[in-house]
C-alpha positions in Angstrom: 0.0 0.0 0.0 1.3 3.4 -0.9 1.4 6.5 1.3 -1.1 8.1 -1.1 -3.7 5.4 -0.6 -3.3 5.5 3.1 -3.6 9.2 3.2 -6.8 9.0 1.2 -8.2 6.3 3.4 -7.4 8.2 6.6 -9.1 11.5 5.3 -12.1 9.5 4.1 -12.3 7.7 7.5 -12.2 11.0 9.4 -15.0 12.3 7.3 -17.1 9.2 7.7 -16.5 9.1 11.4 -17.7 12.6 11.8 -20.7 12.2 9.5 -21.8 8.9 11.1 -21.5 10.5 14.5 -23.5 13.5 13.4 -26.2 11.2 11.9 -26.3 9.0 15.0 -26.7 11.9 17.5 -29.5 13.2 15.3 -31.2 9.8 15.5 -30.9 9.9 19.3 -32.5 13.4 19.4 -30.1 14.6 22.1 -31.0 17.9 23.6 -28.1 19.8 22.0 -29.2 18.5 18.6 -32.8 19.6 19.3 -31.5 23.0 20.4 -29.3 23.4 17.3 -32.1 22.3 15.0 -34.4 24.9 16.5 -31.7 27.6 16.3 -31.4 26.9 12.6 -35.1 27.2 12.1 -35.9 23.6 11.4 -38.9 21.8 13.1 -38.0 19.1 15.6 -39.8 16.6 13.3 -37.2 17.1 10.6 -34.3 15.6 12.7 -35.0 11.9 11.9 -35.4 12.4 8.1 -32.3 14.5 8.0 -30.4 11.9 10.0 -31.6 9.1 7.6 -30.6 11.2 4.6 -27.1 11.9 6.1 -26.5 8.3 7.0 -27.7 7.1 3.6 -25.3 9.5 1.8 -22.5 8.6 4.1 -23.2 4.8 3.5 -23.1 5.4 -0.3 -19.7 7.1 0.1 -18.3 4.1 2.1 -19.3 1.6 -0.5 -16.6 1.4 -3.2 -19.0 1.0 -6.1 -21.1 4.1 -5.1 -18.5 6.3 -3.4 -18.6 8.9 -6.2 -22.4 9.2 -5.9 -22.0 9.4 -2.1 -19.5 12.3 -2.4 -21.8 14.2 -4.8 -24.8 13.7 -2.5 -22.8 14.7 0.6 -21.7 17.8 -1.2 -25.3 18.8 -1.7 -26.2 17.9 2.0 -23.2 20.0 3.3 -24.1 22.8 1.0 -27.5 22.9 2.5 -25.9 23.0 6.0 -23.8 26.1 4.9 -27.0 27.7 3.6 -28.8 27.1 6.9 -26.0 28.6 8.9 -25.7 31.7 6.6 -29.5 32.2 6.8 -29.4 32.5 10.6 -26.2 34.5 10.7 -24.0 31.9 12.6 -20.3 32.7 13.2 -17.8 32.0 10.4 -16.4 28.8 11.8 -19.9 27.2 12.2 -20.8 28.4 8.7 -17.6 27.1 7.0 -17.2 23.8 8.9 -19.5 22.0 6.5 -17.2 23.2 3.7 -14.2 21.9 5.5 -15.9 18.5 5.9 -16.8 18.5 2.2 -13.2 19.3 1.3 -12.1 16.3 3.4 -14.6 14.0 1.7 -13.4 15.0 -1.7 -9.7 15.0 -0.8 -10.0 11.5 0.5 -11.7 10.4 -2.6 -9.4 12.1 -5.0 -6.3 10.9 -3.2 -7.3 7.2 -3.0 -9.2 6.8 -6.3 -7.1 7.1 -9.4 -10.2 7.3 -11.7 -11.6 10.3 -9.8 -8.2 11.9 -9.8 -7.9 11.4 -13.5 -11.3 13.0 -14.0 -10.3 16.0 -11.9 -7.0 16.4 -13.8 -8.8 16.0 -17.1 -11.0 19.0 -16.1 -8.0 21.1 -15.1 -6.3 20.3 -18.4 -9.4 21.2 -20.4 -9.5 24.6 -18.7 -5.9 25.4 -19.8 -6.4 24.3 -23.4 
């Protein structure tokens, strides 16, 4: 195994651990989650569907055959999180943290998957042509 592959796996694992934890605490409806959900303007009844959505997208990211689809769906999910934080005027770190998580999701995927890396590089080469 190369250092590149392990770096990608570690980054992906960190993202998956965080996202799975976030989904799990939503399923448990812990008080801090209920409070944060209310602060963002979402009804309490939305916590379970959001948790299921997050865990489904994360599961797709973990499965090798669907990891690209999972990364794309997680990007949408995390973009929605950014929008929710911007809408209520949360501080910069809370607002940008989903962007950081999304960057880790994609960095892990690009580093460990040569096909995705080739697609990304192909897009960069096309811009410079």
